[in-house]
C-alpha positions as CSV (number, residue, x, y, z in Angstrom):
1,M,-5.3,-3.2,4.0
2,L,-7.1,-1.4,6.7
3,Q,-4.4,-3.2,9.4
4,A,-1.6,-2.3,6.6
5,K,-2.2,1.1,6.5
6,Q,-2.3,1.6,10.4
7,V,0.4,-0.1,10.4
8,G,2.2,2.2,7.7
9,V,0.6,5.0,9.0
10,R,2.1,4.4,12.8
11,G,5.5,4.0,11.8
12,P,8.7,3.4,8.9
13,S,6.5,0.5,7.9
14,K,5.3,3.2,5.8
15,E,7.5,2.7,3.1
16,N,7.2,-0.7,2.8
17,F,3.3,-0.4,2.5
18,L,3.8,2.4,0.0
19,K,6.0,0.2,-2.2
20,K,3.1,-3.0,-2.1
21,F,1.0,-0.8,-2.8
22,Y,2.5,0.6,-6.2
23,K,3.7,-3.2,-6.8
24,L,0.0,-4.3,-6.3
25,S,-0.7,-0.9,-8.2
26,K,1.8,-2.0,-11.3
27,L,0.0,-5.7,-11.7
28,G,-3.7,-4.2,-12.2
29,L,-5.2,-2.7,-9.0
30,Q,-4.7,0.3,-9.8
31,R,-7.8,0.6,-12.2
32,N,-10.0,-1.1,-9.4
33,K,-8.3,2.5,-6.9
34,F,-7.7,4.5,-9.1
């Protein structure tokens, strides 16, 4: 997760990271994270 975050912040990969994070949140990680 940390590596993905760093890469996302560095370049345009941020969109992909956000999309993946959103998908994971939808699955149920939202409970754990938020």
